[in-house]
N, C-alpha and C positions, 0 to 999 in steps of 0.2 A: 504494500500500500504506500503510495507516495502522496505528499502533501505540498500544496502550493498556496501561499496566502497573498495578502495585499501589502504593498511596500510601505504604506504610511504607518506612522507611529500609532500605538494603541490598538484596540480591537479592530479587525477588518470588518467591512460590511458583510463580506462573505468569504468563505474559504472553500476551495474545491479539492476533492480527493478522488483518486482513481482506485477502485477496487477491482482487481483482476480475478477472473474465475480460477486462475492458476495460483493465486496467493494462498499461503498456508492456512489462513484463518477459515475461509469458506471450504477449502478442500478437506480440512480436518474437522469440520463441524457440520454434520448432516442431520436434518430432521425429516423423518419419513422419506429418506433418500434424497432430499433436496439440499444442496449446499446453501447454508444460511449463515449470515454474519450475526453472532450473538449481539443482542441489543446493547448490552452493557459496554461493548466496544466503543460506543459513542462517548462514554465517560472519558476514556483515554484520548479520543480525538479532541475533545474540548480542552482537556488539560494540556495537550501538546501544542495546540494553537496558542493558548495563553503563554506557555513557556517560550515558544518561538517569537512571541511579540514582547518578551521581556517582562511579562506579568507573572509574578510568582503563583504557581498553581495552588499553593497553600492559602492564598488570599481569596480563592473562589469557593462559593457555596452554591450548589445546584439544588433547587427545590421544585417539588411537584413535577418530577420527571415522568414523562409519558412516552412509552415505546409503542407508537401507534400501529406500525406495520413492520414486519421483519424484512430485511434486505436479502434477497436470494441472488445467486449467480447460476449460470448454466454454461455448458460447454460451448465455446465460441462467443459468449455474450458476457461482457463485463458491466460494471456499474459506475456511473458518474454520480458522485456524492457531493453535495454542497452543504456547508454549515452557514446559516444566515444569522448574523448577530444584530439584535435590535436593542432598544432601551430595556435593560434588565431581563433579556431573554435570548435564547439561542434555539434555532430550529434546524433539524437535520432532514434533508430531502434527498431523493435519488431518482435516477432514470436509467433506462437501459442503454447500452452501447453495443453496436454491431461494428466491430473494428473501431475506427475513430468516429463513426456516425451515430449520434444519439437518436433514439426513437422512443415513442411513448411519452406520456406526461410525467412531469415531476410529481412524485408521491411523497407525502410526509411520513417520516419514519420515527422521528424523535422530536420532543419539545421539552424545554425546561426553563424555569426562571434562573437567571444568572445574577448572583449578587457578589460583588467584590467587597470583602470585609477584612478587618484585621486578622492576622493569622491566628488560628485556634490555639488555645493554651491547653494545659494538661486536664483542665476540667471538662474538656470535650470528650474525654475517654474515661471509661471505668478503670478499675485497677489493672495493673500490668499482668501479662500472662502468668508470671510466677505465682501471684496471689490467686489467680483463677485456677491454676493447677492444683493448689491445695484444696480449693473448694470442690472442683470436679472430681479429684481423686479420693475424696472422703467417701467411706462406705464401700460399695462394690461397683465401681464404674464399668461401663461397657466400652470395650476397645474394638474398633473396626478399622478398615482401611479405605483409602480413596478408590482402590480398585473395585471394592464392593459397590461403591456409589456409582461408578461408571457402568458396572454390570446392571445396576438398577435402571440407569438411563437407557442402556441398550435395549433392555426389555420393554422400554416405552418408546422405542424408535428414535432415540437421539444417540448418534454414534460419534465418538471422538477419535480422531487419528492421534498418533504420538505427539505431533506438534502442538495439539490443543489439549494435552493431558497433563495432569499433575499427579504426583505420587505422595504417599505419606499416611499417617495414622490419624484416626478420629477417636477422641475420648469423650464419652458422654456420662454425665452424672449430676445429680442435684438440679436438674432442669437446665443445665448449661452444656455447651459443647466446645471443645478445643481441638482444632485441627492443625497439625504440624505438616506443612506441605512444601513441595518444590516442583519445578518443572520437570517433566519426564525427559525432556531433551533440552537441558539448559544451554544457552548460547549467550554469554555475556555481551558479545558484540551486538547482536540483534536486540537484546534487552535494553540497551542504551537508547534505542529509538523510541521506546515506549515509556510513558510515565507509569502506567499500570498495564502490564502485559495482558492481552486478551485471554490467554489460557488461565491466568490467575483470577481475573475477574469472573470468568465463566465458572471456574472451580468453586469460587466462593458462593455463587448462587446455587450450586448443587449441594454444597455443605449446608446451606440454609434450611434444607428440609430433611436433614439426616436424623433428627431426633424422633420423627414420627414416620414410621413406615406404614404405607397404606396399600390396599389391594387395588387401588385405582390403576388402570392399565394405560391410560393416556399420559403423554408428557405434559409438563408444566414449563412455561417460559415467562420471563419477567415482563411485566406490563406497567409497573409504576414504582417509583421510589420517592418517598416524601422528602428526603433530605440526604445529600451526599457531600462529604468533604474529604479531601486527600492532602494532608499536610506535608507528605514527603513521598518520593517515588518508592517503588517496591522491587528492588533488584534482589536476586538470590532467593534462598529459602524464606518462607514467610509463615505467619500464624494467623488463623481465623478463629475468632471468638464469637460464639453465638450465645449472648447472655440470657436468653429466655427460649423456652420451647416455642417453635413456630405455631401459629394459629391457623387451623384449617376451618373454612366455613362449613356449616352443616350440609350444604349442597355438594361439597367436594369440588367446587369450581375454582376457588381461590385460596391461597394461603399467604400469610405475611410473616416477616421475621426481621430481626435487627442483626447487623453484622459489624464486627470491628476487625480490621486487618492491621497486623504489626509486622515490621520488617525483621530481618535476621538478627538485629541488635535489640529486638523487643521494643522498638520505638513505634509510636502510633503512625500509621500510614494511610488509613482510610476508614471512613465510618459511613455505613448505610443505615438510615432510619426508615423503618417500615418498607422494606422491599416486598412488593406484592407480585405474586406469580399467578398466571391463569392457566387453566386446563385446556389443552387443545384436543377437543373431542373427535374431530374428523381429519383424516389425512388430506382431504380435499381442500381444507383451509390453507394448507401449505402448498399443495399442488397449484392452487390458483395464483400463487405468486409468480408462476412461470407462464401464465396465459399469453402475455404479450410476446414472449419468445416463440410460442407455438404459432401465433398469427404471423410473426415475422418469417418463420421458416416455411410455412405451408400456404399462407395467404387466406386460410380459413379458420374461423373460430372453433375451439374445441366444443364438443357436444357435452352437455351436462353442466 
C-alpha cells in the first residue's frame, strides 16, 4: 500500500492511497473467500497521514468511528482509496481500479470524528500488564493460544494467511483477558511503515471476543468504535488487555468490548473504547462487494 498526500502544511484536504489486490493485507485476509481489507486498517492510515504531516499521532483522538462498508479487492482489480479531512472529521472512501482506470462510484467505507488534543497521560490507561497478570492469574485461569482463535475464525469463514497472523498465548480469569502476542512473520523493516501494523490491529479485534465462546456459526466484523487513541507506535511483540468480558446482545447480532494495547516495554500504545462487532449472516453480503467487478468483466449484472 502506498500513500501520497498534499504538500501544504497541516492536514491535507484529502489523501489518496492505492490498495493492490497483490498487497499482503487483502491476500492474507479473506472473508467467505473474498479478499477484504480489515476495517481497523483505517486507524493506521489516519495515524500515518498525521505522522507524515508532522502531527504527533498521540495528539489524535478518533471518536464515533463507523466502518460503513468493507473494502474488497479481486484478481486484476485494485482499489483507489481516499481519506477526506474536514473540520473535526475524516472520511474514508474507495472505488475500483481496472489497471490505472477507475470505475464505479466512490463508496464510503469509514467515518470518524477527529479531535487533536493534548497527548494522553497515564490516567488514560488502567494498571500496567504486570498488575493485570496478578489479577488474571488469581485462582484457576484458563490459558489458550492465538492459534485456537484463528481456528475459531476459520470455522466462521474468515481465513488469515501468515502475513496477517499473530502468535502467542491468551490468559483468561476474573473477567479479564491478557494476550501476549507477536507477528507470525515479523519484519522490522516493513513494520516501520506502519504506526499500528494491520495484523496486530486485526488480532486485537479477534482477542476481543475470546472470553465468550458461542455456537454462532457466522463471522463477526467491526462496525463501530466509540473512542480510539494511540499514544505510541507498536513495533515488536505486544500485549492486549481486555479489562471486562465482552457483551453479546440477546439477539446474537452484536457484541462490544474494550481493549488496551501495550508495546514490548509495557508502555501504553492504544486504547479502544466500546469496539462493536456485527454478525455477518449471509455470504452474499460479502459477495456483493464484488458486483461491480462482475459487471466490468462480463458486461452483465449478476443474477440474485
